[in-house]
C-alpha atoms as one frame of an Amber mdcrd trajectory, in Angstrom:
protein
 -13.719 -13.736   7.906 -12.449 -16.802   5.917 -14.819 -18.711   8.749 -17.964
 -16.788   7.648 -17.596 -17.761   4.885 -15.723 -14.759   2.832 -15.075 -16.135
  -0.368 -12.138 -16.201  -2.471 -11.843 -17.192  -5.404 -11.468 -13.897  -7.472
  -9.178 -12.291  -5.194  -9.614 -10.183  -2.202  -7.980  -6.816  -1.355  -6.951
  -5.586   1.293  -5.614  -2.674   2.201  -3.226  -2.433   5.476  -0.883  -0.104
   7.606   2.941  -0.840   7.551   2.627  -3.286   9.456   4.796  -5.730   9.026
   3.116  -8.455  11.736  -0.710  -7.832  10.218   1.062  -8.049   6.529   2.307
 -11.656   7.076  -0.583 -12.719   8.406  -2.608 -12.120   5.184  -0.171 -13.376
   3.092  -0.117 -16.571   5.322  -3.887 -16.861   5.638  -4.665 -15.977   1.552
  -0.828 -16.126  -0.123  -1.500 -15.360  -3.434  -4.849 -14.433  -3.254  -4.622
 -11.222  -1.604  -3.630  -8.121  -3.415  -1.603  -5.674   0.200  -2.205  -2.542
  -0.732  -0.787   0.934   1.816  -3.189   2.684   3.292  -2.501   6.177   2.294
  -3.377   7.592   4.674  -0.342   5.994   6.685   1.521   6.115   4.312   1.719
   9.609   4.676   2.886   9.808   8.351   6.193   9.724   7.048   5.244  13.326
   6.301   5.573  13.729  10.421   9.292  13.243  10.168  10.000  15.799   7.465
  10.762  19.029   8.126   7.790  21.297   7.079   8.922  22.722   3.715   9.721
  18.743   2.720   6.434  17.822   3.695   4.606  20.397   0.972   6.667  19.170
  -2.244   6.860  16.161  -0.405   2.662  14.544  -0.319   2.593  16.823  -3.794
   5.312  14.386  -4.693   2.572  11.200  -3.248  -0.583  12.814  -5.093   1.033
  13.515  -7.952   2.027   9.676  -8.459  -1.246   8.079  -7.353  -2.816  10.143
  -9.470  -0.931   7.984 -12.355  -1.986   5.109 -15.071   1.118   3.626 -15.116
   1.761   1.308 -12.437   5.355   1.538 -13.254   6.351   5.717 -12.904   4.042
   5.548 -10.399   6.768   3.430  -8.273   9.317   5.123  -9.609   7.856   8.384
  -8.642   7.116   6.837  -4.972  10.042   4.705  -4.308   8.359   1.052  -4.764
   9.535  -1.930  -6.016   5.768  -2.987  -6.114   4.174  -6.046  -5.709   6.059
  -9.013  -4.308   5.120 -12.620  -4.996
């Protein structure tokens, strides 16, 4: 993408699955110009490891947190620590 002329002067939002290798590759190529976000669909894959009863509750809690306008409150609701520097 960079070789084809992608301009990252104003930053870049990159939405990826949970791959640590892909996360690292984005950081290596774009550095602090990239804001990395985990795909919501992939984030919900964790539901497959929960009981049926828990899947519904956790799914609703995630949806509620994703609607939250306050970043810190949303992070508390999902257990996320926020962007890494």
